[in-house]
C-alpha positions in Angstrom: 331.3 -55.4 304.2 333.5 -58.0 305.8 332.7 -59.7 309.1 335.7 -60.7 311.2 335.4 -63.4 313.8 338.3 -63.0 316.2 339.7 -62.7 319.7 342.7 -60.9 321.2 345.4 -63.3 320.1 348.4 -62.9 317.8 346.6 -64.8 315.0 343.5 -62.7 315.5 345.4 -59.4 315.4 347.0 -60.3 312.1 343.7 -59.8 310.4 342.5 -56.8 312.3 345.8 -55.1 311.5 345.5 -56.0 307.8 342.0 -54.7 307.6 343.0 -51.4 309.3 346.0 -51.1 306.9 343.7 -51.6 304.0 341.1 -49.1 305.3 338.3 -51.6 304.8 334.9 -51.3 306.4 334.4 -54.4 308.6 332.3 -55.7 311.4 334.1 -57.3 314.3 332.6 -60.3 316.2 334.6 -61.0 319.3 334.4 -64.6 320.3 334.5 -65.5 324.0 336.8 -68.5 324.5 335.6 -69.0 328.1 332.1 -69.5 326.7 333.5 -71.7 323.9 331.8 -69.5 321.3 334.5 -70.7 318.8 332.9 -74.2 319.1 329.3 -73.0 318.5 327.4 -74.6 315.6 327.1 -71.2 314.0 330.9 -70.6 314.0 331.7 -74.2 313.0 329.8 -73.5 309.8 332.4 -70.8 309.1 335.4 -72.6 310.3 335.0 -76.4 310.9 338.2 -76.4 312.9 336.7 -74.1 315.5 339.6 -71.6 315.6 339.9 -67.8 315.0 340.3 -65.8 312.9 337.8 -66.3 310.1 336.1 -63.8 307.8 332.9 -63.7 305.8 333.0 -61.5 302.7 329.4 -60.5 302.1 330.3 -58.6 298.9 331.6 -61.9 297.5 328.4 -63.8 298.2 329.1 -64.5 301.9 332.4 -66.2 301.0 333.9 -67.7 304.2 337.7 -68.0 304.7 339.5 -69.3 307.7 343.2 -69.7 308.6 345.0 -66.4 309.1 347.5 -66.8 306.3 344.8 -67.6 303.8 342.8 -64.6 305.0 345.8 -62.3 304.6 346.5 -63.5 301.0 342.8 -63.2 300.1 342.6 -59.6 301.4 345.9 -58.5 299.9 344.9 -59.9 296.5 341.4 -58.6 296.6 342.4 -55.1 297.4 345.7 -55.0 295.5 347.8 -53.9 298.5 350.3 -55.4 300.9 351.7 -57.9 298.4 353.2 -57.6 295.0 351.0 -58.8 292.2 353.7 -61.0 290.7 357.4 -61.7 290.5 360.1 -62.2 293.1 358.6 -59.8 295.6 355.3 -61.6 295.7 357.0 -65.0 296.4 359.2 -63.4 299.0 356.1 -62.3 300.9 354.5 -65.7 300.5 357.5 -67.6 301.7 358.0 -65.4 304.8 354.3 -65.7 305.5 354.6 -69.5 305.4 357.7 -69.2 307.6 355.5 -67.5 310.2 352.6 -69.9 309.7 354.7 -73.1 309.9 357.4 -71.9 312.3 357.1 -68.8 314.4 353.4 -69.3 315.3 353.5 -73.0 316.2 356.8 -72.9 318.1 356.0 -69.7 320.0 352.5 -71.0 320.7 353.9 -74.1 322.3 356.4 -72.0 324.2 353.4 -70.0 325.6 351.6 -73.2 326.7 354.6 -74.8 328.4 356.0 -71.6 329.9 352.8 -70.0 331.1 349.9 -72.4 331.2 350.8 -75.9 332.1 350.2 -76.7 335.8 353.3 -78.9 335.8 356.5 -77.2 334.6 358.4 -79.5 332.2 361.9 -77.9 331.7 362.8 -79.9 328.7 359.6 -78.8 326.9 360.0 -75.2 327.9 363.6 -75.2 326.7 362.8 -76.9 323.5 360.2 -74.4 322.4 361.8 -71.3 323.7 365.1 -72.2 322.0 363.4 -73.0 318.7 361.5 -69.7 318.9 364.7 -67.9 319.5 366.4 -69.7 316.6 363.5 -68.6 314.3 363.9 -65.0 315.6 367.6 -65.2 314.6 366.6 -66.2 311.1 364.3 -63.2 311.0 367.1 -61.0 312.3 369.4 -62.1 309.5 366.8 -61.4 306.9 366.1 -58.0 308.4 369.7 -57.2 308.2 369.4 -57.5 304.4 366.1 -55.7 303.9 363.8 -53.2 305.6 360.9 -55.7 305.6 360.6 -59.4 305.3 359.6 -59.3 301.6 362.2 -56.7 300.8 361.8 -52.9 300.6 358.0 -52.9 301.0 355.9 -53.6 304.0 353.6 -56.7 303.3 351.4 -59.3 304.8 354.5 -61.2 305.8 355.3 -58.5 308.3 351.7 -58.3 309.4 351.6 -62.0 310.1 354.8 -62.1 312.0 354.7 -58.9 314.1 351.8 -59.8 316.5 353.8 -62.8 317.6 357.2 -61.2 317.9 355.8 -58.2 319.7 354.7 -60.4 322.6 357.9 -62.4 322.8 358.2 -61.8 326.6 355.0 -63.7 327.2 356.7 -66.8 325.8 359.8 -66.1 327.8 361.9 -65.5 324.7 364.4 -62.6 324.5 365.2 -60.5 321.5 368.4 -59.2 323.1 371.2 -58.9 320.6 368.9 -59.0 317.6 369.3 -55.4 316.5 367.7 -55.8 313.1 364.6 -57.5 314.6 364.4 -54.8 317.3 364.5 -52.1 314.6 361.8 -53.8 312.7 359.6 -54.2 315.8 360.0 -50.5 316.7 359.2 -49.4 313.1 356.0 -51.4 312.8 354.8 -50.6 316.3 354.6 -47.0 315.3 352.2 -47.5 312.4 348.7 -46.1 313.2 346.9 -49.0 311.6 348.9 -51.5 313.6 348.1 -49.7 316.8 344.4 -49.7 315.9 344.4 -53.3 314.8 346.0 -54.3 318.2 343.0 -52.8 319.9 340.4 -54.7 317.9 339.6 -56.4 320.1 341.8 -55.0 323.0 344.6 -57.2 324.2 344.1 -58.2 327.8 346.7 -57.2 330.4 348.5 -60.6 330.4 350.4 -59.7 333.6 347.2 -59.4 335.7 346.5 -62.5 337.8 342.9 -62.7 336.9 343.7 -62.6 333.2 346.4 -65.3 333.6 343.8 -67.5 335.3 341.3 -66.9 332.5 343.8 -67.7 329.7 345.1 -70.7 331.6 341.6 -72.2 331.9 341.1 -71.6 328.1 344.5 -73.3 327.4 343.7 -76.3 329.6 340.3 -76.7 327.9 342.1 -76.8 324.5 344.6 -79.3 325.8 341.9 -81.6 327.2 339.8 -81.7 324.1 
């Protein structure tokens, strides 16, 4: 049994999608950001950085792992799926996983903050992060013009890591217009039953609703003011 500590964010959905794809039995613990459950003493023992997602693998002696990329690598290697065991295909998956972790996630995350949450709109910051996110999308598009998936011919943890971010590109105000290969990839992954299940664990809030905007804005402000 694995316990997943998570919330309805792109990073959280990476792991729920992976677990659904692997068909693993797991318990979900949905942390309430508005109550700062991610900063509770109990959770800080699991992730000292106070961020989701994190897992506890009870089968492995209550092994704790945090950081979504590390969790994906751990699960893929443990269950022998979603990454090649060796060779160029393995390193292709790892390098595109790192591309998401070091590029798409941080840049799109900042685009979200400055475009959606900051009470003062700073055009230069909004443009900076939206433009860089779009540039990274163009890199993805080029890659997906060469291969069906990011690591090559096989669906992998690289796709699982990247998809939850790119799927919600509108929330960051970033367009995928003209990126036909990226659009093809989004549509293909979006139809996978395990992806659809993973996106509902926990359910993603209706980000267009005013009350949800206020809730997420308060959470973002709390993070910025730490």
